[in-house]
C-alpha positions as CSV (number, residue, x, y, z in Angstrom):
1,M,21.6,63.3,-54.3
2,K,24.3,65.1,-52.1
3,S,27.9,65.3,-53.3
4,A,29.0,62.8,-50.5
5,E,26.6,60.5,-52.1
6,Y,28.3,60.7,-55.1
7,N,31.6,60.4,-54.0
8,K,30.4,57.1,-52.5
9,A,29.6,55.8,-55.8
10,K,32.6,53.4,-57.2
11,I,32.7,54.7,-60.8
12,N,35.5,54.1,-62.9
13,P,36.8,57.6,-64.2
14,F,38.6,56.3,-67.4
15,A,36.8,55.9,-70.7
16,V,34.8,52.4,-70.8
17,T,33.6,50.8,-74.2
18,R,29.5,50.1,-73.8
19,D,27.7,47.6,-75.5
20,V,25.3,49.6,-77.2
21,R,22.7,46.9,-77.3
22,K,22.5,46.6,-73.4
23,F,23.1,50.5,-73.2
24,D,19.7,51.4,-74.9
25,K,17.4,48.5,-73.9
26,D,15.3,50.7,-71.8
27,T,14.5,53.1,-74.7
28,N,15.1,50.7,-77.7
29,N,16.8,54.1,-79.1
30,L,20.1,54.8,-78.9
31,Y,19.5,58.5,-79.4
32,K,16.9,59.0,-76.6
33,T,19.3,57.2,-74.2
34,I,21.7,59.9,-74.6
35,T,19.4,62.6,-74.7
36,I,18.2,61.4,-71.1
37,V,21.5,60.8,-69.8
38,A,22.7,64.3,-70.9
39,K,19.7,66.1,-69.5
40,R,20.5,63.8,-66.0
41,S,24.3,64.8,-66.5
42,N,23.2,68.6,-66.8
43,Q,20.7,68.4,-63.4
44,I,23.8,66.8,-61.7
45,A,26.1,69.3,-62.8
46,Q,23.4,72.0,-61.4
47,E,22.8,70.3,-58.1
48,L,27.0,70.4,-57.6
49,K,27.4,73.9,-58.4
50,E,24.9,74.9,-56.2
51,E,26.1,72.9,-53.6
52,F,29.3,74.2,-54.2
53,H,28.7,77.9,-54.2
54,E,26.4,77.3,-50.7
55,R,29.4,75.6,-49.1
56,A,31.9,78.4,-50.3
57,Q,29.6,81.1,-49.0
58,E,30.6,79.9,-45.5
59,F,34.2,80.5,-46.1
60,A,33.7,83.6,-47.9
61,T,35.2,86.9,-46.0
62,V,34.5,89.9,-47.8
63,N,37.0,93.0,-47.2
64,D,35.4,96.5,-47.2
65,T,38.0,98.7,-48.7
66,L,38.2,96.7,-51.7
67,D,35.1,94.5,-51.5
68,E,36.7,91.7,-52.9
69,M,36.6,88.1,-52.0
70,Y,39.5,86.5,-50.7
71,E,40.1,82.5,-51.1
72,N,41.5,81.0,-47.7
73,K,42.4,77.4,-47.1
74,E,38.9,75.8,-46.6
75,Q,37.7,77.3,-50.0
76,I,40.8,75.4,-51.7
77,E,40.0,72.3,-49.9
78,L,36.8,72.2,-50.9
79,A,37.6,73.4,-54.5
80,R,39.6,70.1,-54.6
81,Y,37.1,67.8,-53.0
82,F,34.4,68.9,-55.8
83,E,37.3,68.6,-58.3
84,Q,37.8,64.9,-57.4
85,L,34.2,64.0,-57.5
86,P,33.4,62.0,-60.5
87,K,32.3,64.2,-63.6
88,P,28.5,64.5,-64.2
89,T,28.0,62.4,-67.5
90,L,29.8,59.6,-65.6
91,L,27.3,59.7,-62.6
92,A,24.5,60.2,-65.2
93,I,25.8,57.3,-67.0
94,H,26.1,55.1,-63.7
95,E,22.6,55.8,-62.6
96,F,21.1,55.1,-65.8
97,E,22.7,51.9,-65.8
98,N,21.4,51.0,-62.5
99,G,17.7,51.8,-63.0
100,Q,18.0,55.2,-61.0
101,V,16.8,57.5,-63.6
102,F,13.3,58.1,-64.1
103,F,12.0,59.2,-67.7
104,K,8.8,59.1,-69.3
105,D,8.3,58.6,-73.2
106,T,6.3,61.3,-74.8
107,E,5.7,59.7,-77.8
108,K,3.4,57.1,-76.1
């Protein structure tokens, strides 16, 4: 999923109290649910990191004398855009609650 799709998701950025019985209804185990959400959160964070680096490389300029990367206005705007996206944990919880996360129980 691209950052634009994550940005379209209307997710409350503040702490929300969740009903534990509803949160673990798919797994029947709160700890499994937390593990699934944590793994998905790590995947989302990695996807966003890779996308950010790909897009940042488009704006990078190299100074041959010092071999340093200089930030320009576009890079700063790109960084602000990614900072304003919902956090990966909130995105993973949103996906899990809406049945968009595939997981397999290895114990069965």
